[in-house]
VOBA-1610 file (N, C-alpha, C; in pm, whole numbers, padded with zeros to 5 digits, always signed):
BEGIN
Met-00117-01718-00139Met-00095-01590-00221Met-00217-01593-00315Lys-00276-01471-00349Lys-00399-01480-00430Lys-00342-01477-00591Ser-00423-01560-00671Ser-00362-01582-00798Ser-00369-01454-00874Ser-00459-01363-00850Ser-00460-01239-00926Ser-00339-01166-00900Phe-00264-01178-00805Phe-00142-01110-00779Phe-00037-01170-00870Phe-00045-01310-00907Phe+00055-01353-01005Phe+00016-01346-01148Thr-00101-01320-01183Thr-00124-01328-01313Thr-00098-01206-01405Leu-00021-01225-01497Leu+00020-01123-01599Leu-00007-01172-01742Cys-00057-01088-01836Cys-00088-01123-01973Cys+00026-01107-02051Phe+00046-01209-02131Phe+00144-01210-02246Phe+00070-01146-02362Ser+00073-01020-02384Ser+00017-00971-02504Ser+00079-01021-02638Leu+00204-01058-02636Leu+00246-01123-02751Leu+00188-01239-02811Val+00164-01324-02706Val+00116-01470-02743Val-00031-01495-02697Gly-00085-01392-02649Gly-00235-01416-02609Gly-00257-01512-02494Ala-00165-01544-02422Ala-00165-01643-02320Ala-00161-01582-02174Trp-00169-01663-02070Trp-00152-01613-01943Trp-00035-01683-01889Ala+00063-01590-01815Ala+00168-01651-01738Ala+00131-01632-01594Val+00128-01733-01523Val+00089-01744-01383Val+00200-01763-01297Ala+00237-01696-01183Ala+00354-01729-01107Ala+00327-01882-01052Gln+00444-01934-01034Gln+00425-02083-00997Gln+00503-02133-00898Tyr+00485-02062-00776Tyr+00554-02098-00650Tyr+00491-02245-00620Asn+00583-02344-00610Asn+00539-02474-00595Asn+00609-02534-00468Pro+00515-02539-00373Pro+00552-02594-00231Pro+00609-02735-00240Glu+00574-02812-00346Glu+00619-02935-00372Glu+00778-02951-00435Lys+00803-02822-00502Lys+00935-02825-00550Lys+00992-02684-00499Pro+01043-02678-00386Pro+01081-02562-00326Pro+01220-02511-00372Asp+01275-02589-00461Asp+01407-02534-00519Asp+01394-02464-00638Leu+01272-02444-00685Leu+01231-02362-00818Leu+01197-02228-00787Cys+01247-02142-00866Cys+01202-01990-00872Cys+01116-01984-00990Gln+00996-01945-00982Gln+00903-01947-01113Gln+00809-01844-01114Gly+00772-01788-01235Gly+00663-01692-01243Gly+00722-01555-01168Arg+00629-01483-01118Arg+00652-01370-01056Arg+00665-01403-00904Phe+00813-01438-00888Phe+00845-01499-00770Phe+00862-01411-00656Tyr+00908-01272-00683Tyr+00908-01190-00595Tyr+00795-01072-00614Thr+00770-00993-00517Thr+00702-00854-00558Thr+00824-00769-00617Glu+00774-00661-00670Glu+00861-00563-00730Glu+00960-00501-00619Glu+00894-00492-00503Glu+00974-00434-00391Glu+01062-00527-00322Gln+01028-00653-00317Gln+01121-00755-00269Gln+01241-00766-00371Ala+01207-00762-00504Ala+01326-00772-00584Ala+01423-00664-00566Val+01385-00552-00532Val+01486-00437-00506Val+01575-00469-00397Lys+01524-00516-00285Lys+01599-00565-00164Lys+01680-00682-00179Val+01629-00778-00259Val+01704-00890-00311Val+01841-00860-00387His+01812-00767-00467His+01933-00728-00550His+02041-00630-00474Glu+01982-00564-00390Glu+02064-00472-00282Glu+02164-00570-00222Asp+02096-00694-00161Asp+02182-00787-00081Asp+02274-00858-00184Leu+02228-00880-00299Leu+02324-00961-00409Leu+02435-00879-00432Ala+02433-00731-00446Ala+02524-00661-00493Ala+02635-00646-00385Lys+02599-00667-00258Lys+02705-00673-00146Lys+02819-00789-00168Lys+02771-00890-00246Lys+02864-01001-00248Lys+02995-00974-00324Tyr+02974-00858-00432Tyr+03089-00833-00513Tyr+03107-00690-00527Thr+03229-00644-00520Thr+03265-00499-00520Thr+03372-00461-00625Asp+03433-00567-00686Asp+03510-00561-00794Asp+03513-00682-00886Lys+03605-00666-00993Lys+03601-00777-01094Lys+03642-00913-01032Lys+03734-00925-00934Lys+03765-01043-00883Lys+03659-01124-00806Ser+03598-01030-00714Ser+03505-01085-00632Ser+03367-01124-00712Trp+03341-01037-00833Trp+03229-01073-00907Trp+03262-01213-00999Glu+03387-01225-01046Glu+03407-01353-01122Glu+03397-01466-01037Lys+03445-01451-00906Lys+03429-01550-00820Lys+03269-01604-00807His+03191-01517-00796His+03050-01528-00784His+02997-01568-00915Ala+03037-01523-01007Ala+02980-01557-01157Ala+03023-01707-01173Thr+03132-01753-01139Thr+03164-01890-01166Thr+03062-01970-01103Leu+03021-01926-00959Leu+02935-02016-00893Leu+02788-02014-00964Val+02748-01906-01012Val+02618-01897-01074Val+02625-01973-01212Arg+02714-01959-01277Arg+02744-02026-01417Arg+02731-02190-01377Gln+02823-02234-01286Gln+02814-02373-01251Gln+02670-02413-01207Gly+02590-02339-01138Gly+02471-02358-01102Gly+02372-02383-01205Ile+02388-02311-01328Ile+02306-02328-01443Ile+02333-02478-01513Leu+02465-02492-01510Leu+02501-02625-01567Leu+02456-02739-01483Glu+02462-02738-01355Glu+02414-02832-01259Glu+02270-02843-01258Gly+02209-02725-01242Gly+02049-02723-01225Gly+01985-02772-01345Ser+02050-02748-01460Ser+01975-02779-01584Ser+02021-02934-01619Glu+02115-02984-01550Glu+02177-03111-01580Glu+02260-03121-01705Leu+02298-03016-01767Leu+02374-03017-01889Leu+02512-03075-01847Asn+02566-03057-01726Asn+02692-03114-01701Asn+02694-03265-01703Lys+02574-03336-01717Lys+02550-03473-01731Lys+02539-03527-01860Leu+02525-03427-01968Leu+02503-03471-02101Leu+02632-03484-02174Lys+02645-03581-02261Lys+02772-03575-02339Lys+02714-03533-02483Leu+02753-03404-02483Leu+02718-03316-02615Leu+02796-03356-02728Lys+02754-03369-02843Lys+02832-03390-02964Lys+02794-03283-03068Lys+02883-03284-03168Lys+02866-03204-03285Lys+02717-03241-03341Pro+02647-03139-03406Pro+02524-03174-03488Pro+02556-03278-03598Ser+02456-03364-03592Ser+02465-03475-03716Ser+02344-03482-03789Asn+02345-03565-03897Asn+02231-03589-03973Asn+02167-03448-04024Ile+02254-03363-04076Ile+02232-03238-04109Ile+02163-03230-04252Thr+02024-03179-04266Thr+01972-03167-04391Thr+01938-03019-04398Ile+01969-02959-04517Ile+01956-02830-04567Ile+01867-02833-04698His+01753-02784-04715His+01688-02795-04835His+01589-02681-04874Ser+01535-02681-04984Ser+01415-02597-05028Ser+01478-02440-05036Lys+01585-02411-05090Lys+01641-02292-05102Lys+01551-02192-05178Lys+01527-02074-05115Lys+01445-01967-05189Lys+01522-01834-05189Glu+01538-01763-05314Glu+01609-01664-05311Glu+01523-01528-05327Phe+01546-01425-05250Phe+01476-01299-05264Phe+01563-01179-05260Asn+01525-01072-05225Asn+01588-00939-05247Asn+01717-00936-05157Gly+01834-00992-05184Gly+01941-00979-05113Gly+01971-01081-04992Tyr+01861-01181-05002Tyr+01898-01292-04903Tyr+01820-01414-04945Ser+01857-01532-04912Ser+01800-01654-04932Ser+01753-01725-04801Val+01657-01818-04810Val+01603-01898-04708Val+01604-02058-04731Glu+01650-02114-04628Glu+01657-02262-04647Glu+01593-02328-04511Asn+01538-02442-04529Asn+01481-02522-04426Asn+01580-02615-04375Val+01587-02632-04234Val+01710-02705-04179Val+01671-02787-04078Ser+01736-02906-04061Ser+01699-02993-03948Ser+01856-03073-03918Phe+01863-03094-03801Phe+01988-03158-03763Phe+01984-03230-03622Gln+02048-03339-03600Gln+02036-03407-03460Gln+02122-03345-03364Ser+02071-03305-03248Ser+02148-03255-03141Ser+02181-03338-03038Leu+02092-03435-03002Leu+02115-03551-02900Leu+02055-03678-02995Glu+02092-03791-02946Glu+02066-03918-03014Glu+01902-03902-03027Gly+01845-03919-03140Gly+01713-03903-03184Gly+01631-03785-03158Ile+01705-03676-03131Ile+01657-03539-03108Ile+01686-03453-03233Tyr+01593-03383-03294Tyr+01614-03304-03406Tyr+01590-03163-03385Val+01678-03064-03413Val+01642-02935-03405Val+01597-02883-03538Thr+01505-02796-03557Thr+01433-02771-03686Thr+01431-02608-03678Gly+01473-02548-03798Gly+01454-02411-03815Gly+01469-02363-03957Asn+01514-02227-03980Asn+01522-02187-04112Asn+01668-02099-04114Leu+01729-02116-04217Leu+01873-02041-04237Leu+01849-01939-04340Tyr+01885-01825-04286Tyr+01863-01702-04386Tyr+02014-01644-04407Arg+02057-01633-04525Arg+02187-01592-04562Arg+02214-01483-04671Pro+02280-01400-04666Pro+02301-01303-04767Pro+02335-01362-04913Leu+02272-01311-05018Leu+02297-01367-05140Leu+02441-01341-05189Val+02502-01228-05158Val+02620-01192-05175Val+02717-01229-05042Gln+02788-01325-05061Gln+02858-01381-04932Gln+03008-01327-04923Ser+03065-01306-04807Ser+03204-01255-04813Ser+03277-01361-04726Lys+03417-01355-04716Lys+03493-01459-04666Lys+03458-01466-04517Lys+03422-01362-04445Lys+03404-01364-04297Lys+03271-01296-04286Met+03163-01381-04233Met+03041-01313-04213Met+02995-01350-04074Ala+02923-01243-04009Ala+02878-01261-03873Ala+02750-01353-03884Gly+02741-01444-03767Gly+02631-01536-03741Gly+02545-01495-03637Ile+02421-01506-03643Ile+02316-01469-03537Ile+02220-01585-03507Leu+02204-01631-03395Leu+02113-01734-03359Leu+01984-01643-03316Cys+01870-01685-03358Cys+01729-01625-03342Cys+01621-01730-03279Pro+01646-01751-03165Pro+01532-01844-03087Pro+01408-01744-03080His+01286-01800-03045His+01164-01725-03047His+01109-01749-02909Gly+00997-01681-02868Gly+00919-01687-02762Gly+00809-01776-02783His+00717-01766-02669His+00597-01861-02670His+00494-01822-02781Gly+00401-01908-02805Gly+00294-01883-02894Gly+00276-01999-02994Gln+00201-01980-03106Gln+00160-02076-03201Gln+00264-02074-03319Asp+00364-02152-03290Asp+00461-02174-03397Asp+00530-02031-03461Pro+00602-01947-03358Pro+00636-01814-03366Pro+00755-01818-03480Arg+00831-01926-03506Arg+00931-01917-03607Arg+00883-01881-03747Leu+00741-01920-03755Leu+00684-01897-03890Leu+00625-01768-03914Lys+00608-01679-03792Lys+00539-01571-03793Lys+00588-01460-03887Glu+00533-01344-03914Glu+00596-01248-03999Glu+00708-01171-03908Tyr+00690-01140-03779Tyr+00778-01072-03701Tyr+00905-01141-03700Thr+00916-01272-03679Thr+01027-01342-03684Thr+01104-01341-03827Gln+01037-01369-03924Gln+01079-01358-04054Gln+01149-01237-04094Gln+01070-01106-04054Gln+01123-00980-04078Gln+01264-00965-04003Arg+01257-01010-03877Arg+01394-00989-03812Arg+01513-01064-03885Cys+01483-01193-03924Cys+01592-01259-03978Cys+01621-01212-04113Ala+01518-01194-04196Ala+01550-01146-04333Ala+01630-01008-04337Thr+01590-00922-04246Thr+01666-00783-04241Thr+01813-00810-04194Leu+01833-00897-04101Leu+01971-00913-04060Leu+02051-00982-04175Ala+01986-01064-04234Ala+02059-01143-04346Ala+02093-01029-04461Arg+01999-00943-04487Arg+02021-00846-04584Arg+02140-00750-04546Met+02163-00726-04399Met+02268-00661-04353Met+02408-00719-04370Gly+02392-00863-04395Gly+02516-00933-04422Gly+02553-01043-04318Ala+02449-01082-04231Ala+02473-01181-04132Ala+02403-01299-04184Val+02458-01429-04135Val+02404-01545-04161Val+02308-01586-04035Val+02191-01601-04057Val+02090-01612-03925Val+02028-01740-03939Phe+02014-01798-03803Phe+01945-01925-03791Phe+01848-01910-03696Ala+01726-01919-03739Ala+01592-01920-03657Ala+01557-02071-03630Tyr+01546-02111-03498Tyr+01507-02237-03457Tyr+01400-02249-03366Asp+01319-02357-03372Asp+01198-02388-03295Asp+01240-02412-03148Met+01144-02359-03061Met+01135-02434-02920Met+01088-02563-02940Ile+01113-02650-02834Ile+01047-02793-02851Ile+00889-02781-02834Gly+00833-02874-02916Gly+00692-02885-02909Gly+00637-02774-03008Met+00714-02705-03077Met+00650-02600-03158Met+00707-02618-03315Gly+00640-02557-03404Gly+00703-02553-03552Gly+00700-02705-03598Asp+00826-02745-03637Asp+00846-02873-03680Asp+00908-02954-03568Ser+00922-02910-03447Ser+00982-02966-03358Ser+00879-03036-03262Lys+00815-03151-03305Lys+00692-03203-03232Lys+00725-03327-03193Gln+00841-03360-03151Gln+00870-03502-03094Gln+00823-03518-02951Cys+00797-03407-02898Cys+00743-03403-02733Cys+00670-03278-02718Asp+00594-03266-02618Asp+00518-03163-02567Asp+00621-03040-02522His+00583-02931-02533His+00660-02810-02496His+00703-02814-02354Lys+00610-02855-02261Lys+00623-02836-02121Lys+00645-02972-02054Ile+00747-03036-02114Ile+00807-03161-02033Ile+00894-03109-01906Pro+00897-03193-01805Pro+00966-03143-01697Pro+01115-03097-01711Lys+01184-03158-01808Lys+01318-03119-01833Lys+01349-03050-01962Ala+01244-02944-01980Ala+01250-02873-02117Ala+01360-02768-02109Val+01409-02721-01999Val+01517-02634-01977Val+01656-02719-02027Lys+01661-02830-01987Lys+01785-02911-02035Lys+01776-02929-02183Leu+01664-02967-02240Leu+01664-02998-02383Leu+01681-02866-02461Gln+01620-02768-02419Gln+01629-02648-02509Gln+01773-02592-02490Leu+01837-02600-02388Leu+01973-02549-02373Leu+02062-02640-02460Ala+02044-02779-02461Ala+02116-02852-02550Ala+02102-02829-02685Asn+01983-02795-02721Asn+01935-02769-02867Asn+01999-02635-02897Ser+02022-02544-02814Ser+02076-02406-02843Ser+02228-02422-02855Ile+02287-02506-02778Ile+02441-02535-02801Ile+02449-02603-02934Ala+02375-02691-02982Ala+02383-02765-03105Ala+02358-02664-03217Ala+02264-02571-03202Ala+02244-02458-03304Ala+02359-02383-03308Leu+02419-02343-03204Leu+02549-02256-03214Leu+02650-02328-03290Asp+02662-02472-03258Asp+02767-02546-03322Asp+02735-02550-03473Phe+02614-02571-03517Phe+02577-02568-03654Phe+02608-02436-03718Leu+02571-02341-03653Leu+02607-02211-03719Leu+02756-02185-03729Leu+02836-02214-03633Leu+02983-02185-03647Leu+03043-02281-03744Asp+02991-02400-03776Asp+03045-02485-03868Asp+03011-02448-04012Leu+02915-02346-04036Leu+02891-02323-04178Leu+03000-02227-04240Pro+03002-02252-04374Pro+03115-02189-04453Pro+03135-02024-04413Asn+03249-01985-04407Asn+03284-01839-04406Asn+03219-01761-04261Ile+03205-01825-04172Ile+03148-01766-04051Ile+03275-01731-03952Asp+03257-01587-03913Asp+03352-01538-03840Asp+03319-01550-03691Lys+03397-01652-03632Lys+03372-01694-03492Lys+03386-01585-03390Asp+03428-01464-03434Asp+03435-01344-03333Asp+03338-01253-03345Arg+03232-01296-03443Arg+03126-01208-03473Arg+02980-01281-03467Ile+02963-01340-03342Ile+02840-01425-03325Ile+02737-01365-03232Gly+02625-01343-03263Gly+02521-01280-03186Gly+02408-01365-03154Met+02316-01330-03064Met+02200-01393-03034Met+02095-01311-02982Thr+01967-01338-03025Thr+01869-01242-03003Thr+01739-01311-03003Gly+01657-01300-02899Gly+01516-01363-02907Gly+01433-01291-02802Glu+01300-01293-02814Glu+01208-01228-02721Glu+01145-01319-02626Ser+01109-01278-02516Ser+01026-01351-02408Ser+01106-01481-02368Gly+01034-01596-02401Gly+01111-01701-02367Gly+01224-01741-02442Gly+01230-01675-02576Gly+01362-01666-02651Gly+01469-01561-02595Gly+01418-01472-02514Gly+01503-01391-02445Gly+01571-01463-02333Thr+01502-01563-02266Thr+01560-01652-02168Thr+01658-01745-02233Gln+01612-01804-02336Gln+01728-01885-02404Gln+01848-01809-02449Thr+01826-01681-02483Thr+01939-01581-02517Thr+02034-01558-02392Phe+01979-01516-02281Phe+02082-01502-02172Phe+02133-01622-02115Leu+02050-01730-02121Leu+02121-01863-02057Leu+02209-01897-02134Leu+02203-01900-02262Leu+02318-01959-02358Leu+02435-01872-02342Thr+02421-01731-02357Thr+02534-01641-02334Thr+02603-01656-02202Ala+02526-01691-02105Ala+02589-01703-01969Ala+02671-01837-01961Ile+02655-01937-02024Ile+02715-02051-02026Ile+02841-02082-02138Asp+02811-01986-02238Asp+02881-02017-02375Asp+02960-01894-02409Gln+03092-01881-02395Gln+03159-01752-02426Gln+03165-01731-02586Arg+03121-01822-02670Arg+03112-01824-02811Arg+03008-01718-02869Ile+02915-01687-02767Ile+02828-01583-02811Ile+02888-01464-02762Lys+02919-01373-02866Lys+02983-01243-02862Lys+02900-01129-02829Val+02781-01134-02874Val+02695-01030-02854Val+02554-01053-02826Ser+02493-01024-02726Ser+02358-01062-02658Ser+02258-00959-02678Val+02136-00995-02710Val+02014-00921-02718Val+01903-00981-02680Pro+01887-00988-02538Pro+01770-01040-02486Pro+01635-00932-02484Val+01536-00985-02533Val+01441-00873-02554Val+01305-00910-02472Val+01261-00797-02397Val+01137-00801-02308Val+01140-00933-02216Met+01258-00951-02147Met+01270-01061-02052Met+01334-01051-01920Val+01455-00983-01933Val+01545-00965-01790Val+01463-00885-01703Ser+01436-00950-01593Ser+01339-00890-01489Ser+01416-00935-01354Gly+01407-00840-01257Gly+01446-00888-01126Gly+01350-00965-01041Tyr+01214-00950-01079Tyr+01110-01013-01010Tyr+01046-01145-01076Phe+01055-01134-01210Phe+00981-01243-01284Phe+01084-01352-01334Phe+01070-01460-01318Phe+01167-01583-01340Phe+01120-01663-01468Gly+01037-01620-01532Gly+00986-01701-01651Gly+00861-01774-01616Gly+00748-01769-01702Gly+00633-01829-01665Gly+00600-01977-01704Cys+00714-02017-01783Cys+00716-02164-01834Cys+00814-02241-01784Val+00765-02384-01774Val+00886-02474-01730Val+01017-02467-01832Cys+01005-02433-01949Cys+01110-02427-02017Cys+01224-02319-01990Glu+01172-02236-01905Glu+01258-02122-01839Glu+01305-02153-01694Ser+01206-02192-01614Ser+01225-02196-01475Ser+01206-02325-01423Gly+01180-02445-01496Gly+01123-02556-01438Gly+01234-02651-01393Met+01342-02610-01395Met+01463-02698-01322Met+01533-02581-01234Pro+01610-02635-01139Pro+01671-02553-01044Pro+01804-02477-01089Val+01777-02400-01185Val+01899-02318-01218Val+01923-02187-01138His+01817-02146-01065His+01831-02038-00970His+01869-02060-00822Lys+01819-02171-00773Lys+01846-02206-00643Lys+01925-02327-00638Arg+02048-02324-00571Arg+02139-02410-00564Arg+02162-02442-00404Pro+02236-02555-00368Pro+02284-02581-00236Pro+02392-02457-00186Thr+02447-02387-00294Thr+02574-02307-00255Thr+02504-02140-00262His+02395-02118-00344His+02344-01980-00358His+02217-01981-00411Gln+02164-01857-00425Gln+02045-01839-00495Gln+02050-01727-00595Thr+02024-01716-00711Thr+02056-01620-00809Thr+01922-01566-00861Thr+01945-01475-00963Thr+01819-01434-01018Thr+01852-01412-01188Asn+01749-01385-01271Asn+01783-01366-01412Asn+01875-01249-01438Val+01861-01147-01362Val+01954-01029-01358Val+02090-01072-01361Glu+02135-01144-01250Glu+02259-01196-01234Glu+02307-01279-01343Ile+02227-01369-01406Ile+02247-01459-01514Ile+02269-01363-01628Ala+02190-01281-01670Ala+02210-01176-01755Ala+02348-01118-01763Ala+02396-01079-01651Ala+02512-01015-01604Ala+02629-01096-01640Leu+02613-01220-01665Leu+02729-01309-01696Leu+02785-01273-01829Ala+02705-01205-01913Ala+02754-01158-02037Ala+02877-01059-02036Ala+02884-01001-01929Ala+02983-00905-01902Ala+03143-00965-01941Pro+03218-00883-02005Pro+03204-00755-02070Pro+03154-00752-02205Arg+03105-00859-02255Arg+03066-00883-02385Arg+02947-00776-02411Pro+02937-00714-02523Pro+02816-00621-02568Pro+02698-00686-02542Met+02591-00623-02486Met+02464-00661-02453Met+02347-00529-02457Ile+02247-00534-02517Ile+02148-00443-02489Ile+02014-00513-02435Leu+01968-00447-02344Leu+01844-00500-02274Leu+01720-00415-02338Ile+01644-00470-02411Ile+01527-00401-02472Ile+01404-00434-02393Ser+01332-00325-02343Ser+01253-00344-02216Ser+01119-00267-02272Asp+01004-00279-02195Asp+00888-00197-02218Asp+00818-00185-02086Gly+00703-00087-02116Gly+00625-00060-01982Gly+00512-00150-01957Gly+00484-00244-02052Gly+00378-00328-02040Gly+00391-00477-01986Asp+00525-00504-01929Asp+00540-00641-01878Asp+00639-00622-01765Trp+00699-00724-01725Trp+00788-00747-01616Trp+00903-00676-01630Thr+00947-00624-01752Thr+01057-00535-01770Thr+01040-00381-01743Asn+00935-00368-01688Asn+00892-00217-01682Asn+00984-00132-01576Asn+01052-00192-01494Asn+01163-00130-01410Asn+01308-00123-01478Thr+01332-00173-01594Thr+01464-00192-01635Thr+01559-00081-01627Pro+01511+00049-01668Pro+01596+00159-01658Pro+01642+00199-01529Lys+01581+00171-01430Lys+01603+00205-01286Lys+01652+00100-01199Gln+01630-00020-01234Gln+01677-00127-01147Gln+01766-00226-01218Glu+01719-00315-01330Glu+01803-00407-01392Glu+01926-00349-01465Tyr+01884-00247-01548Tyr+02012-00187-01614Tyr+02118-00131-01514Pro+02089-00053-01431Pro+02196-00015-01335Pro+02265-00128-01259Phe+02192-00210-01221Phe+02270-00331-01137Phe+02371-00391-01241Ile+02327-00429-01364Ile+02424-00494-01457Ile+02526-00408-01494Asn+02500-00277-01513Asn+02586-00184-01565Asn+02713-00159-01464Arg+02682-00187-01326Arg+02776-00174-01237Arg+02872-00287-01250Ile+02807-00400-01281Ile+02914-00523-01310Ile+03009-00496-01432Tyr+02947-00445-01546Tyr+03015-00406-01642Tyr+03137-00300-01632Gly+03097-00209-01505Gly+03192-00131-01469Gly+03339-00179-01408Phe+03308-00325-01361Phe+03432-00373-01303Phe+03534-00394-01413Tyr+03474-00404-01529Tyr+03568-00447-01651Tyr+03591-00311-01733Gly+03555-00201-01676Gly+03564-00077-01764Gly+03486-00080-01882Ala+03389-00160-01892Ala+03311-00184-02018Ala+03150-00126-02004Glu+03153-00023-01928Glu+03012+00034-01919Glu+02943+00064-02060Lys+03026+00104-02156Lys+02974+00150-02284Lys+02919+00022-02372Gln+02955-00108-02327Gln+02920-00218-02393Gln+02786-00269-02360Leu+02718-00202-02263Leu+02588-00230-02220Leu+02488-00112-02246Glu+02375-00148-02314Glu+02276-00048-02333Glu+02142-00075-02288Asn+02044-00002-02270Asn+01919-00035-02253Asn+01823+00049-02356Val+01742+00008-02412Val+01641+00088-02495Val+01504+00041-02438His+01438+00151-02362His+01314+00129-02304His+01190+00196-02363Leu+01087+00114-02390Leu+00976+00167-02461Leu+00846+00172-02353Pro+00843+00278-02286Pro+00745+00279-02169Pro+00599+00251-02212Asn+00572+00297-02346Asn+00422+00299-02384Asn+00395+00148-02466Glu+00495+00078-02475Glu+00470-00061-02556Glu+00438-00158-02459Lys+00416-00283-02525Lys+00395-00408-02454Lys+00493-00517-02486His+00440-00642-02454His+00539-00756-02466His+00531-00821-02594Asp+00632-00787-02688Asp+00647-00835-02815Asp+00800-00802-02880Tyr+00814-00843-03005Tyr+00934-00802-03082Tyr+00888-00735-03201Gly+00814-00634-03172Gly+00760-00534-03280Gly+00879-00468-03344Ile+00829-00370-03425Ile+00917-00302-03507Ile+01022-00204-03444Ser+00960-00135-03346Ser+01057-00054-03266Ser+01155-00121-03190Lys+01133-00232-03130Lys+01211-00315-03088Lys+01309-00382-03171Arg+01265-00432-03295Arg+01365-00464-03398Arg+01471-00363-03427Leu+01414-00238-03450Leu+01506-00134-03491Leu+01612-00113-03387Ala+01581-00126-03270Ala+01689-00107-03158Ala+01798-00225-03174Ala+01744-00362-03206Ala+01821-00459-03208Ala+01922-00442-03321Tyr+01864-00402-03445Tyr+01935-00400-03575Tyr+02052-00294-03537Asp+02020-00166-03479Asp+02136-00073-03452Asp+02233-00144-03373Phe+02216-00209-03265Phe+02304-00264-03171Phe+02384-00369-03235Leu+02310-00451-03319Leu+02387-00570-03380Leu+02470-00521-03494Ala+02429-00428-03566Ala+02513-00365-03667Ala+02642-00306-03620Lys+02625-00241-03507Lys+02749-00167-03450Lys+02840-00275-03402His+02796-00379-03329His+02898-00462-03251His+02924-00587-03344Leu+02846-00633-03444Leu+02885-00729-03536Leu+02944-00678-03676Lys+02953-00560-03665Lys+02999-00485-03792Lys+02916-00522-03928Leu+02796-00504-03914Leu+02697-00544-04008Leu+02668-00405-04085Asp+02633-00403-04212Asp+02595-00293-04302Asp+02453-00254-04295Ile+02416-00171-04196Ile+02277-00126-04187Ile+02234-00060-04311Asn+02312+00011-04370Asn+02288+00101-04488Asn+02222+00026-04610Lys+02251-00114-04596Lys+02191-00201-04707Lys+02049-00220-04701Val+01972-00180-04562Val+01846-00197-04548Val+01779-00060-04518Met+01850+00055-04553Met+01802+00192-04513Met+01723+00241-04645Val+01614+00311-04634Val+01576+00391-04733Val+01521+00512-04683Asn+01583+00633-04731Asn+01550+00761-04675Asn+01594+00784-04531Gly+01698+00695-04500Gly+01748+00723-04355Gly+01694+00633-04265Lys+01581+00541-04309Lys+01519+00465-04205Lys+01540+00314-04260Val+01536+00212-04160Val+01539+00083-04207Val+01401+00055-04253Asp+01402-00013-04376Asp+01289-00071-04451Asp+01271-00202-04475Glu+01170-00259-04403Glu+01144-00406-04409Glu+01075-00443-04529Ser+01013-00343-04594Ser+00918-00392-04708Ser+00984-00459-04828Ala+01108-00451-04815Ala+01178-00538-04929Ala+01186-00693-04883Asn+01153-00729-04782Asn+01156-00858-04729Asn+01030-00933-04779Thr+01038-01067-04801Thr+00934-01154-04846Thr+00890-01227-04736Val+00749-01216-04700Val+00689-01301-04589Val+00638-01426-04652Leu+00702-01538-04605Leu+00659-01672-04670Leu+00534-01733-04578Ser+00479-01834-04633Ser+00379-01910-04573Ser+00456-02020-04478Pro+00366-02067-04397Pro+00415-02164-04322Pro+00453-02294-04387Ser+00390-02324-04496Ser+00436-02438-04570Ser+00570-02418-04646Asp+00604-02298-04676Asp+00717-02264-04744Asp+00843-02289-04644Leu+00816-02273-04522Leu+00925-02269-04412Leu+00916-02410-04344Gln+00841-02507-04393Gln+00842-02628-04323Gln+00944-02718-04337Val+00997-02767-04232Val+01128-02854-04242Val+01096-02991-04273Phe+00999-03052-04225Phe+00972-03197-04263Phe+00848-03221-04347Asp+00868-03267-04460Asp+00744-03289-04554Asp+00772-03425-04609Asp+00705-03458-04729Asp+00696-03592-04799Asp+00850-03627-04852Lys+00913-03517-04903Lys+01055-03536-04956Lys+01152-03533-04846His+01125-03477-04737His+01227-03470-04628His+01151-03509-04503Pro+01142-03625-04479Pro+01060-03674-04359Pro+01146-03673-04237Leu+01067-03673-04120Leu+01153-03684-03998Leu+01230-03808-04006Pro+01374-03803-03978Pro+01435-03919-03966Pro+01386-04039-03879Ala+01417-04162-03921Ala+01349-04286-03857Ala+01398-04309-03715Asn+01510-04261-03692Asn+01556-04279-03565Asn+01515-04175-03439Ala+01424-04060-03494Ala+01360-03971-03414Ala+01279-04040-03299Leu+01314-03978-03183Leu+01241-04014-03057Leu+01085-03958-03075Met+00995-04030-03043Met+00859-03975-03048Met+00785-03995-02898Gly+00731-03896-02859Gly+00640-03892-02737Gly+00728-03842-02597Asn+00646-03786-02518Asn+00721-03734-02406Asn+00782-03850-02322Glu+00740-03956-02314Glu+00808-04072-02224Glu+00944-04107-02296Ala+00938-04109-02424Ala+01070-04152-02487Ala+01181-04054-02467Val+01131-03916-02494Val+01222-03814-02485Val+01268-03798-02356Met+01183-03796-02249Met+01220-03787-02102Met+01324-03911-02056Lys+01297-04021-02113Lys+01400-04132-02081Lys+01539-04109-02124Leu+01540-04046-02251Leu+01674-04000-02291Leu+01735-03897-02187Leu+01657-03796-02162Leu+01700-03685-02068Leu+01740-03727-01933Asn+01688-03829-01894Asn+01710-03891-01769Asn+01833-03979-01762
//
């Protein structure tokens, strides 16, 4: 196949995502694995496998187990986060920001920032905010704006690094078992969030863009503790993720079945989910393909109103302001957040947020060094994962 057929620009991160059909690893679905036309036929065939709630849930169990086995999560002995450090609290207009690290696996540390409302209630919603690919996206303005605004609305928000980015520099991003490590880190991040004071376990959301969208729908698929899912610019019938952290392990092809990211996203049913899509990437067909496919599954539960799609045909691949506005509305509705706290003249106003420098958000520094037991280097991390 010609490489130009597979090449698609990530306008968000300024990189190139290239389809990665690998004849040496035929058990993987990577990159632009199908043509758009092939994806239509694939999903027509998949839809024939289930016609009601019972038949869907039987298939869903197979897909969910395939994620656990394909990512090798079923082989990990996951424990609660340990060696938790929260430091450098900074207070702003209605919210605070703190720098966080904790151990997810022996010698592996999750790093991120914790945004909390200054005025806290006895029961607060919690939101996980993974990010997409790029140069340390946790530190970028668009991530800070999202987290600060949600905190001002009354949520406790945890934004955390992909491996190999931000403060998470114990190994490279593209290690062979990145899917396994990032899923383990996401589970630990959820445990951390749920164990914070005054968190309402029935009001837990998750939202990320691009590769963070993949993390969002994967964790939602395998962990019922995520109650509201907002994957942004990622759910596609023909594109399976351009990075090994998304599709570098056999979570789609199993001895028993072959699935797609659309089916995996549908494992959220009947929990609230919004697909935020645009015309400038692989989510270009969402209103006519991915959304109707998933909505049919929501219909098995009588929950069609729990699924939404906001499509921005003239936009590209990012988590820009219009996409954030769609997420704010949806999360406010389903997590019972007070969006009026961030409104000025009837519109969400992010200008009250303070955009911090990377050094302000840095987790590890002279006063708070990387713990002595941290594994360093790809070989050491892969030995643990193996």
